[in-house]
Every structure is written in C-alpha cells, then in structure tokens.
Backbone as a chain_set.jsonl record, in Angstrom:
{"seq": "MVNGPKGLLEIMAKLKILEFPDPRLRKKAAPVEVVDDALRVLIGDMFETMYDAPGIGLAATQVDVHKRLLVADVSSDKSEPFALINPQIIEKDGVTVTDEGCLSVPGYYESVERAEHIRVRFLDRKGEAVEMDAAGLLAVCIQHEIDHLDGRLFVDYLSEAKRQRIRKKLEKERRNAAVAL", "coords": {"N": [[184.32, 68.74, 87.461], [184.883, 67.934, 84.35], [182.948, 67.512, 80.808], [185.385, 65.632, 78.955], [187.487, 65.393, 75.893], [186.481, 63.143, 74.458], [184.096, 62.838, 75.518], [184.457, 61.598, 77.827], [184.39, 61.707, 81.265], [186.523, 63.485, 83.232], [188.446, 64.859, 85.714], [189.698, 67.908, 87.0], [192.336, 69.284, 87.697], [193.581, 71.482, 90.473], [196.512, 73.085, 89.613], [199.947, 73.699, 91.379], [200.763, 77.253, 92.211], [204.122, 79.072, 91.069], [205.889, 81.125, 93.19], [207.133, 84.651, 93.415], [210.714, 84.835, 94.331], [211.027, 82.65, 92.726], [213.221, 80.459, 90.667], [212.593, 79.421, 88.955], [210.56, 80.596, 87.531], [211.725, 82.204, 85.984], [212.851, 80.879, 83.861], [212.788, 80.768, 80.386], [210.076, 80.033, 78.028], [209.285, 76.939, 76.109], [208.429, 76.414, 72.411], [205.117, 74.989, 72.092], [204.762, 72.0, 70.818], [202.744, 69.779, 69.885], [199.415, 70.001, 69.558], [197.197, 68.546, 71.94], [195.426, 65.994, 73.272], [196.658, 65.837, 76.018], [198.105, 68.62, 76.53], [195.231, 69.997, 76.186], [194.187, 68.768, 78.41], [195.977, 69.833, 79.987], [195.331, 73.242, 79.823], [193.018, 73.182, 80.585], [192.84, 72.323, 83.201], [194.713, 74.7, 83.982], [192.786, 76.572, 83.858], [191.286, 75.904, 85.589], [192.938, 76.594, 88.035], [193.465, 79.56, 87.686], [191.013, 80.269, 87.809], [190.465, 80.036, 90.459], [191.962, 81.235, 92.241], [191.933, 84.115, 92.804], [192.455, 85.028, 89.597], [193.163, 86.671, 86.429], [194.531, 85.493, 84.378], [196.805, 83.47, 83.646], [199.925, 81.885, 83.128], [201.485, 79.302, 81.182], [204.474, 78.683, 82.805], [204.334, 79.881, 85.245], [203.285, 77.639, 86.434], [204.94, 75.61, 86.774], [205.544, 74.449, 84.195], [207.228, 74.537, 81.095], [205.906, 75.79, 78.699], [204.793, 77.598, 76.005], [202.319, 78.851, 76.727], [199.452, 80.593, 77.389], [196.379, 81.344, 79.742], [193.467, 83.541, 79.769], [191.157, 85.398, 80.866], [189.113, 88.04, 81.176], [186.759, 88.827, 81.932], [183.801, 89.814, 83.871], [182.254, 87.649, 84.577], [183.24, 85.227, 84.197], [183.15, 84.361, 81.237], [184.559, 84.496, 79.359], [186.446, 83.017, 77.988], [190.129, 82.765, 76.802], [192.442, 80.414, 75.509], [195.885, 80.643, 74.651], [197.864, 78.957, 72.41], [201.372, 79.175, 71.7], [201.63, 82.211, 71.582], [202.057, 85.84, 69.688], [203.017, 89.061, 69.889], [202.156, 90.687, 67.333], [201.923, 93.124, 66.499], [201.646, 96.372, 67.952], [199.839, 99.483, 69.734], [199.915, 102.455, 71.173], [199.245, 103.508, 74.46], [199.284, 102.712, 77.707], [199.119, 103.067, 81.171], [198.555, 100.728, 83.989], [197.082, 99.507, 86.904], [199.091, 96.757, 87.763], [198.608, 93.355, 88.817], [199.83, 89.957, 90.284], [199.968, 86.466, 90.367], [201.918, 85.391, 90.953], [202.903, 87.178, 92.477], [201.574, 87.427, 95.206], [199.954, 89.806, 96.833], [200.619, 92.066, 95.604], [200.563, 95.311, 94.008], [201.59, 97.597, 91.141], [202.304, 99.9, 89.089], [202.38, 99.886, 85.85], [203.485, 100.166, 82.854], [202.438, 99.463, 79.374], [201.316, 98.374, 76.091], [198.686, 99.847, 74.687], [196.704, 98.785, 72.573], [197.15, 95.617, 71.212], [197.474, 93.15, 68.247], [197.341, 89.781, 68.416], [198.94, 86.521, 67.357], [198.249, 83.309, 67.403], [197.68, 79.778, 68.407], [194.637, 78.215, 68.498], [192.699, 75.987, 70.813], [192.161, 73.502, 69.517], [194.669, 74.065, 67.933], [194.722, 75.448, 65.618], [195.371, 78.302, 63.583], [195.156, 81.889, 64.796], [194.171, 85.509, 64.71], [194.147, 88.186, 66.42], [193.098, 91.127, 67.619], [193.364, 92.991, 70.305], [192.631, 94.691, 73.398], [192.672, 97.48, 75.51], [192.031, 95.914, 79.064], [192.138, 93.368, 78.322], [194.567, 93.26, 76.286], [196.322, 94.403, 78.074], [196.651, 91.906, 79.754], [197.3, 89.844, 78.104], [200.172, 90.895, 77.191], [200.878, 90.67, 79.957], [201.174, 87.915, 80.551], [202.541, 87.006, 78.335], [204.759, 88.069, 79.057], [205.79, 86.273, 81.229], [205.943, 83.783, 79.713], [208.444, 84.796, 78.566], [209.936, 84.344, 80.653], [209.835, 86.891, 82.39], [208.726, 89.187, 84.625], [206.061, 91.386, 86.356], [207.342, 92.788, 88.051], [209.899, 93.31, 86.926], [209.872, 95.56, 85.945], [210.308, 97.661, 87.804], [211.301, 99.675, 89.719], [214.728, 98.647, 90.875], [215.459, 98.888, 93.764], [212.68, 98.55, 94.638], [211.575, 96.09, 93.924], [213.65, 94.986, 95.259], [212.889, 94.678, 97.725], [209.589, 94.276, 97.432], [210.759, 91.332, 97.19], [211.99, 90.712, 99.457], [209.875, 91.037, 101.404], [207.822, 89.01, 100.587], [209.185, 86.783, 101.241], [209.896, 86.533, 103.559], [207.14, 86.672, 104.569], [206.835, 83.942, 103.602], [208.398, 82.389, 105.44], [207.491, 83.178, 107.896], [205.135, 81.786, 107.645], [205.587, 79.009, 107.195], [206.923, 78.542, 109.624], [204.719, 79.24, 111.441], [203.263, 76.883, 110.687]], "CA": [[184.805, 67.696, 86.565], [184.219, 68.41, 82.664], [183.385, 66.245, 79.824], [186.725, 65.564, 78.246], [187.409, 65.658, 74.391], [186.276, 62.28, 74.068], [182.928, 62.368, 76.331], [184.37, 60.637, 79.291], [184.505, 62.536, 82.35], [187.722, 63.697, 83.764], [188.877, 65.704, 87.023], [190.426, 69.168, 86.755], [193.691, 69.536, 88.986], [194.812, 72.671, 90.845], [198.059, 73.53, 90.339], [200.408, 74.73, 92.224], [201.316, 78.614, 91.458], [205.053, 79.483, 91.744], [205.716, 82.747, 93.546], [208.315, 85.508, 93.24], [211.588, 84.759, 93.474], [211.261, 81.442, 92.333], [214.228, 80.962, 89.577], [211.867, 78.843, 87.582], [209.721, 81.838, 86.919], [212.888, 83.181, 84.841], [212.697, 79.798, 82.409], [211.938, 80.786, 79.136], [209.324, 78.673, 77.749], [209.411, 76.294, 74.51], [207.176, 76.614, 71.726], [204.363, 74.101, 71.952], [204.797, 71.281, 69.302], [201.424, 69.388, 69.541], [198.383, 70.5, 70.175], [196.695, 67.013, 71.574], [194.481, 65.942, 74.419], [196.994, 66.073, 77.203], [197.393, 70.183, 75.868], [194.0, 70.135, 76.666], [193.451, 68.908, 79.953], [196.182, 71.237, 80.995], [194.484, 74.039, 79.861], [191.53, 73.229, 81.605], [193.796, 72.728, 84.787], [195.25, 75.948, 84.34], [191.859, 77.833, 84.046], [190.575, 76.06, 87.26], [194.053, 76.972, 89.087], [193.394, 80.999, 87.195], [189.474, 81.235, 88.441], [190.594, 79.865, 92.101], [193.243, 81.977, 93.029], [191.313, 84.353, 91.538], [193.205, 85.887, 88.561], [192.73, 87.011, 84.89], [195.587, 85.437, 83.319], [198.231, 82.326, 84.096], [200.944, 81.7, 82.192], [201.849, 77.791, 81.885], [205.745, 78.78, 83.343], [203.374, 80.131, 86.256], [203.046, 76.419, 87.061], [206.168, 75.308, 86.255], [205.381, 73.993, 82.683], [207.919, 75.496, 80.815], [205.752, 75.219, 77.169], [204.731, 78.894, 75.231], [200.943, 79.119, 76.464], [198.683, 80.939, 78.529], [195.137, 81.568, 79.301], [192.923, 84.284, 80.143], [189.699, 85.877, 80.902], [189.23, 89.095, 81.966], [185.355, 89.306, 82.163], [183.94, 89.657, 85.314], [181.411, 86.209, 84.97], [183.893, 84.024, 84.048], [182.187, 83.843, 80.09], [185.14, 84.567, 77.51], [187.883, 82.232, 78.219], [190.918, 82.135, 75.771], [193.808, 80.106, 75.388], [196.458, 80.983, 73.666], [199.156, 78.827, 72.298], [202.182, 79.665, 71.204], [201.36, 83.634, 71.204], [203.424, 86.311, 69.615], [202.551, 89.94, 69.596], [202.422, 90.943, 66.018], [201.344, 94.674, 66.149], [200.932, 97.107, 69.115], [200.169, 100.777, 69.41], [199.176, 103.343, 72.002], [200.495, 103.448, 75.682], [198.386, 102.702, 78.951], [199.081, 102.435, 82.279], [197.669, 99.839, 84.728], [198.221, 98.913, 88.33], [199.152, 95.194, 87.909], [198.97, 92.575, 90.095], [200.305, 88.653, 89.759], [199.121, 85.109, 90.902], [203.219, 84.601, 91.095], [203.408, 88.1, 93.452], [200.503, 87.845, 95.549], [199.303, 90.934, 97.584], [201.212, 93.45, 95.302], [200.244, 95.902, 92.808], [201.981, 98.412, 90.988], [201.627, 100.918, 88.199], [203.196, 99.169, 84.442], [203.317, 100.837, 81.104], [202.168, 98.689, 78.219], [200.659, 99.106, 75.018], [197.234, 99.893, 74.535], [195.84, 98.021, 71.666], [197.588, 94.701, 70.603], [197.17, 92.471, 67.6], [198.554, 88.776, 68.736], [198.854, 85.4, 66.221], [198.615, 82.396, 68.49], [197.419, 78.847, 68.129], [193.852, 78.136, 69.339], [192.721, 75.084, 71.553], [191.901, 72.799, 67.759], [195.531, 73.553, 66.808], [194.413, 75.916, 64.409], [195.987, 79.5, 63.468], [194.257, 82.724, 64.685], [194.876, 86.35, 64.791], [193.001, 88.41, 67.066], [192.962, 92.486, 68.182], [193.454, 92.915, 72.016], [192.506, 96.389, 73.742], [192.444, 97.594, 77.097], [192.505, 95.148, 80.123], [192.579, 92.491, 78.028], [195.758, 93.396, 75.441], [197.695, 94.218, 79.251], [196.647, 90.637, 80.53], [197.954, 89.321, 77.607], [201.256, 91.287, 77.463], [201.837, 90.252, 80.816], [201.374, 86.623, 80.16], [203.531, 86.358, 77.27], [206.283, 88.274, 79.627], [206.032, 85.077, 81.805], [206.598, 83.257, 78.955], [210.157, 84.712, 78.437], [211.117, 84.987, 82.037], [209.801, 88.15, 82.792], [207.811, 89.184, 85.853], [205.932, 92.61, 86.227], [208.05, 93.663, 88.996], [210.77, 93.579, 86.302], [209.147, 96.993, 85.318], [209.845, 98.564, 88.443], [212.877, 100.005, 90.072], [215.288, 97.545, 91.644], [214.779, 98.879, 94.941], [211.136, 98.272, 94.888], [211.967, 95.053, 93.118], [213.971, 93.771, 96.269], [211.747, 95.283, 99.047], [209.122, 92.89, 97.242], [210.885, 90.17, 97.227], [212.255, 90.383, 100.844], [208.442, 90.816, 102.198], [207.263, 87.729, 100.016], [210.183, 85.662, 101.433], [209.659, 86.981, 105.09], [205.634, 86.062, 104.589], [206.771, 82.618, 103.402], [208.988, 82.155, 106.29], [206.472, 83.318, 108.642], [203.742, 80.872, 107.429], [206.119, 77.957, 107.611], [206.999, 78.572, 111.635], [203.243, 78.85, 111.926], [202.495, 75.311, 110.736]], "C": [[183.771, 68.35, 85.828], [184.129, 66.848, 82.049], [184.67, 66.496, 79.284], [186.284, 65.4, 76.833], [186.524, 64.472, 74.284], [184.559, 61.358, 74.98], [183.205, 61.928, 77.485], [184.544, 62.074, 80.224], [186.312, 62.161, 83.186], [187.686, 64.681, 84.947], [189.767, 66.401, 86.617], [191.531, 69.071, 87.716], [194.201, 71.037, 89.183], [195.427, 72.5, 90.524], [198.677, 74.259, 91.335], [201.281, 76.117, 91.46], [202.741, 78.917, 91.78], [205.441, 81.188, 91.861], [207.479, 83.186, 93.507], [209.242, 85.253, 94.685], [211.875, 83.446, 93.019], [212.132, 81.448, 91.103], [213.474, 80.016, 88.267], [211.161, 79.779, 87.041], [211.127, 82.544, 85.753], [213.125, 82.377, 83.75], [212.16, 80.439, 81.298], [211.605, 79.45, 78.036], [209.318, 78.153, 76.224], [208.352, 76.107, 73.855], [206.146, 74.885, 71.844], [204.339, 72.975, 70.421], [203.925, 70.849, 68.615], [200.812, 69.807, 70.162], [197.561, 69.275, 70.305], [195.885, 67.371, 73.183], [195.047, 66.233, 75.955], [197.276, 67.513, 77.38], [196.222, 70.562, 76.466], [193.588, 70.496, 77.865], [194.444, 69.745, 80.816], [195.609, 72.475, 81.203], [193.547, 74.349, 80.615], [192.145, 73.665, 82.796], [194.051, 74.223, 85.043], [193.855, 77.147, 84.276], [191.321, 77.425, 85.412], [191.414, 76.654, 88.159], [193.714, 78.82, 89.117], [192.084, 81.542, 88.233], [189.645, 80.711, 89.942], [191.553, 80.88, 92.531], [192.817, 83.161, 93.082], [192.296, 85.462, 90.654], [192.357, 85.742, 87.38], [193.21, 86.13, 84.394], [196.511, 84.276, 84.198], [198.674, 81.782, 82.643], [201.412, 79.91, 82.569], [203.453, 78.065, 82.876], [205.383, 78.919, 84.733], [203.215, 78.627, 87.896], [203.838, 75.714, 86.93], [206.054, 74.434, 85.22], [205.888, 75.009, 81.9], [207.569, 75.532, 78.85], [204.717, 77.064, 76.886], [202.764, 78.397, 75.29], [200.473, 79.669, 77.539], [197.357, 80.997, 78.433], [194.589, 82.409, 79.908], [191.599, 85.086, 80.23], [189.313, 87.141, 81.98], [187.675, 89.647, 81.856], [184.886, 88.631, 83.636], [182.678, 88.539, 85.621], [182.045, 85.406, 84.488], [183.679, 83.34, 81.915], [183.384, 84.201, 79.183], [187.072, 84.095, 78.016], [189.041, 81.982, 76.873], [192.112, 81.446, 76.37], [194.427, 80.165, 74.715], [197.835, 79.883, 73.172], [200.265, 79.583, 71.547], [201.904, 81.189, 70.508], [202.702, 84.475, 70.868], [202.674, 87.787, 69.273], [203.092, 90.502, 68.335], [202.405, 92.891, 65.706], [201.225, 95.274, 67.764], [201.228, 98.536, 68.627], [199.767, 101.371, 70.73], [199.992, 103.153, 73.601], [199.21, 103.785, 76.915], [199.407, 102.73, 80.203], [198.071, 102.373, 83.555], [198.505, 99.592, 85.808], [198.174, 97.396, 87.861], [199.342, 94.366, 88.861], [199.63, 90.835, 88.994], [200.254, 87.68, 90.55], [200.911, 84.863, 91.34], [203.742, 85.881, 92.244], [202.187, 88.905, 94.074], [200.395, 88.932, 96.37], [199.633, 92.303, 96.363], [201.128, 93.382, 93.664], [200.994, 97.313, 92.388], [201.883, 98.709, 89.501], [202.941, 100.374, 86.913], [202.862, 100.087, 83.358], [203.27, 99.7, 80.164], [201.533, 99.102, 77.084], [199.028, 98.881, 75.136], [196.241, 98.802, 74.134], [197.169, 96.879, 70.895], [197.134, 93.674, 69.227], [198.246, 91.048, 67.658], [198.012, 87.167, 67.39], [199.249, 84.512, 67.52], [197.405, 80.855, 67.213], [195.896, 78.622, 68.892], [193.72, 76.422, 70.202], [192.745, 73.671, 70.357], [193.399, 73.191, 67.216], [195.707, 74.467, 65.769], [194.746, 77.774, 64.341], [195.028, 80.638, 63.776], [195.209, 83.674, 65.236], [193.594, 86.911, 65.354], [193.818, 90.029, 67.871], [192.343, 92.256, 70.032], [193.474, 94.491, 72.174], [192.364, 96.645, 74.935], [192.795, 96.372, 78.176], [193.4, 93.88, 79.398], [194.252, 92.329, 76.999], [196.57, 93.404, 77.02], [197.562, 92.641, 79.613], [197.544, 89.684, 79.746], [199.434, 89.653, 77.22], [201.913, 90.627, 78.818], [202.125, 88.925, 80.863], [202.665, 86.391, 79.661], [205.058, 86.968, 77.774], [206.634, 86.943, 80.419], [206.32, 83.913, 81.271], [207.979, 83.463, 78.622], [211.094, 85.32, 79.182], [211.047, 85.953, 82.631], [208.747, 88.301, 83.577], [207.635, 90.847, 85.836], [206.823, 93.338, 87.227], [209.774, 94.077, 88.019], [211.052, 95.191, 85.435], [209.566, 97.63, 86.235], [211.263, 98.589, 89.539], [213.508, 98.937, 90.75], [215.171, 97.292, 93.594], [213.545, 98.343, 95.235], [210.962, 96.894, 94.669], [212.523, 93.804, 94.618], [213.332, 94.002, 97.344], [210.518, 94.115, 98.958], [209.471, 91.619, 97.528], [211.012, 90.19, 98.474], [210.744, 90.432, 101.888], [208.053, 89.581, 101.738], [208.299, 86.636, 101.093], [210.139, 86.217, 103.228], [207.967, 86.111, 105.489], [206.069, 84.466, 104.722], [207.643, 82.063, 104.904], [208.29, 82.207, 107.28], [205.453, 82.423, 108.742], [204.296, 79.584, 107.694], [206.176, 77.856, 108.994], [205.716, 78.406, 112.007], [202.818, 77.91, 112.091], [203.465, 74.807, 111.811]], "O": [[182.696, 68.904, 86.059], [184.637, 65.761, 82.322], [185.021, 67.67, 79.167], [185.106, 65.289, 76.494], [185.437, 64.891, 73.888], [184.127, 60.208, 75.054], [182.285, 61.811, 78.294], [184.779, 63.212, 79.819], [186.931, 61.146, 83.506], [186.652, 65.346, 85.017], [190.674, 65.925, 85.934], [191.159, 68.56, 88.772], [194.941, 71.669, 88.429], [195.677, 71.331, 90.821], [198.201, 75.176, 92.005], [202.099, 76.085, 90.542], [202.825, 79.098, 92.995], [205.345, 82.106, 91.046], [208.522, 82.533, 93.543], [208.786, 85.388, 95.82], [213.062, 83.132, 92.931], [211.916, 82.399, 90.352], [213.745, 79.971, 87.067], [211.16, 79.751, 85.81], [211.002, 83.37, 84.848], [213.551, 82.882, 82.712], [210.948, 80.656, 81.313], [212.238, 78.525, 77.526], [209.346, 78.934, 75.273], [207.331, 75.694, 74.404], [206.692, 73.801, 71.639], [203.954, 73.257, 69.286], [203.788, 71.024, 67.404], [201.141, 70.139, 71.301], [197.125, 68.758, 69.276], [195.783, 68.378, 73.884], [194.362, 66.671, 76.879], [196.755, 67.943, 78.409], [196.233, 71.483, 77.282], [193.064, 71.488, 78.373], [194.169, 70.251, 81.904], [195.351, 72.915, 82.323], [193.253, 75.404, 81.178], [192.127, 74.771, 83.335], [193.703, 74.844, 86.047], [193.957, 78.331, 84.596], [190.963, 78.243, 86.26], [190.898, 77.257, 89.1], [193.686, 79.426, 90.188], [191.99, 82.505, 88.994], [188.738, 81.099, 90.678], [191.51, 81.041, 93.751], [193.708, 83.69, 93.746], [192.738, 86.522, 91.096], [191.329, 85.085, 87.213], [192.387, 85.562, 83.676], [196.782, 84.431, 85.389], [198.117, 81.44, 81.6], [201.604, 79.392, 83.669], [203.393, 77.384, 83.9], [205.981, 78.198, 85.532], [203.128, 78.55, 89.121], [203.308, 74.603, 86.97], [206.649, 73.386, 85.471], [205.376, 76.126, 81.834], [208.405, 75.393, 77.957], [204.018, 77.479, 77.81], [202.1, 77.867, 74.399], [200.933, 79.365, 78.64], [196.857, 80.783, 77.328], [195.061, 82.393, 81.045], [191.121, 85.293, 79.115], [189.257, 87.128, 83.209], [187.465, 90.851, 81.702], [185.24, 87.634, 84.266], [182.156, 88.519, 86.735], [181.328, 84.456, 84.176], [183.996, 82.233, 81.481], [183.047, 84.177, 77.999], [188.179, 84.595, 78.221], [188.821, 81.101, 76.042], [192.67, 81.756, 77.423], [193.966, 79.772, 73.644], [198.896, 80.161, 73.73], [199.998, 80.552, 70.836], [201.928, 81.403, 69.297], [203.843, 84.27, 71.28], [201.772, 87.756, 68.436], [204.286, 90.775, 68.214], [202.869, 93.564, 64.786], [200.727, 94.586, 68.655], [202.057, 98.947, 67.816], [199.183, 100.567, 71.456], [201.136, 102.724, 73.754], [198.467, 104.764, 76.985], [200.558, 102.34, 80.003], [197.273, 103.184, 84.025], [199.724, 99.481, 85.94], [197.068, 96.923, 87.598], [200.184, 94.568, 89.736], [199.786, 90.629, 87.79], [200.537, 87.996, 91.706], [201.065, 83.987, 92.191], [204.796, 85.705, 92.854], [201.785, 90.054, 93.894], [201.5, 88.826, 96.903], [198.947, 93.324, 96.318], [201.311, 92.587, 92.743], [201.022, 98.18, 93.262], [201.427, 97.865, 88.73], [204.153, 100.484, 87.095], [201.772, 100.65, 83.25], [204.226, 98.928, 80.238], [201.158, 100.274, 77.061], [198.397, 97.925, 75.589], [195.401, 98.174, 74.778], [198.007, 97.349, 70.125], [195.944, 93.427, 69.42], [199.401, 91.0, 67.236], [196.938, 87.013, 66.809], [200.114, 84.742, 68.365], [196.827, 80.871, 66.126], [195.976, 78.898, 70.089], [194.722, 75.71, 70.141], [193.591, 72.817, 70.621], [193.617, 72.762, 66.083], [196.691, 74.392, 65.034], [194.212, 78.442, 65.227], [193.985, 80.574, 63.125], [196.274, 83.477, 65.82], [192.445, 86.543, 65.109], [194.863, 90.0, 68.52], [191.425, 91.686, 70.621], [194.042, 95.319, 71.462], [191.758, 95.764, 75.543], [193.921, 95.885, 78.071], [194.549, 93.484, 79.591], [194.936, 91.31, 77.092], [197.388, 92.507, 77.222], [198.668, 92.123, 79.767], [198.336, 88.907, 80.278], [200.065, 88.651, 76.881], [203.056, 90.177, 78.887], [203.268, 88.608, 81.194], [203.617, 85.828, 80.201], [206.147, 86.658, 77.291], [207.775, 86.509, 80.264], [206.835, 83.01, 81.93], [208.711, 82.498, 78.397], [212.08, 86.046, 79.057], [211.93, 86.227, 83.444], [207.758, 87.608, 83.338], [208.545, 91.599, 85.485], [206.959, 94.555, 87.102], [210.583, 94.924, 88.398], [211.929, 95.678, 84.722], [209.369, 98.791, 85.879], [211.964, 97.665, 89.95], [212.71, 98.179, 91.301], [214.968, 96.334, 94.34], [213.46, 97.606, 96.218], [210.044, 96.417, 95.336], [212.187, 92.664, 94.936], [213.342, 92.987, 98.041], [210.312, 93.278, 99.837], [208.689, 90.82, 98.042], [210.056, 89.616, 98.995], [210.681, 89.873, 102.983], [207.883, 88.825, 102.694], [207.74, 85.675, 101.621], [211.021, 85.582, 103.807], [207.731, 85.271, 106.356], [205.754, 83.796, 105.705], [207.142, 81.022, 105.33], [208.306, 81.127, 107.87], [204.879, 82.241, 109.815], [203.607, 78.876, 108.428], [205.439, 77.044, 109.553], [205.438, 77.535, 112.831], [202.143, 77.591, 113.07], [203.362, 73.66, 112.246]]}, "num_chains": 1, "name": "protein.A"}
C-alpha cells in the first residue's frame, strides 16, 4: 500500500509480464496523451511488478499496455526510480557491449551492443518535460526499454538461429509447466 496523490490509500497491483514470443510484445506503443492519476497508478503498479520480478527496467508494452511509458531503477537498493513518459533518445555516443537479460525472456542473457551515453527527453510523473543524460547501465536499460516500446526485443539483436533456439526452449518450458499443473 502507498499514499496516493490525494492522500488516500491505494493498493498497488502486480501486473502480468508478457513473455517472448507473445505477439503483443511486437506492438508499437502509442504516445501518452494525458499524464493523470490513472497513469501514475499504472507507474506504481509497474514499479511493483519490476521490483518483484526482480528487474531493473520495465516497459508498459511488457505488461500489455501499449503506451510510451517505461520505469527503471538500476540502483542496488531500489532508491533511484525513474518513470519516463514518451521517452525519446535525442543524442547518443560511444559503444558498450553488455550481457542483457529481459523479464519477457526469462533466464536468458546475451551480449548486445548499445550506445554508452545517451541524452533522453521525456515527461516525468507530473507531466513536465525533462532532459537527462544517462551512461553505463542506466543508458543500456533505457535503450532496452525504448526498444520494447518500438516492438523490439533484445533477442532481435541476436542471430536468427539463436533467437529461434531461445523461442523453442521458452515454449517447451511453458508447455512443461502447464502439464505439471
């Protein structure tokens, strides 16, 4: 429970994370038109879902909400949460290769090349325009989540053979889990 925007108690909800190869993960997110209390509740739900998973970033697309919204917190103690509404990368430079994982591709990590530094423009939870520089893990995380908003997954950076192998393993794991129930 948390205090809501009007001081009332709200119950945050853990959301279901879509998993690859679910076709809804390929849907391009639409811009957020209004930053209101309903969106702030969704942001809270996304943070709860991300922290519970556990993860460091989550795009609205991953919870079947096709709006340009992402949350991220790369701190070790969950003390630096960022909510980015309608994020746009306006500058990038440098190159880094990191092992990325994804809450929508559970259990798999692969090396992906990304920009090392980015400048991103977005709206904050109040609906105010912000520009922020990010480097290192935060820059990688934001790029990864913006990819989700554009219908891309980190497995798209891999070879077709590797992507199909991951897809088949995940589908087999889901079938086995369903049979076990």
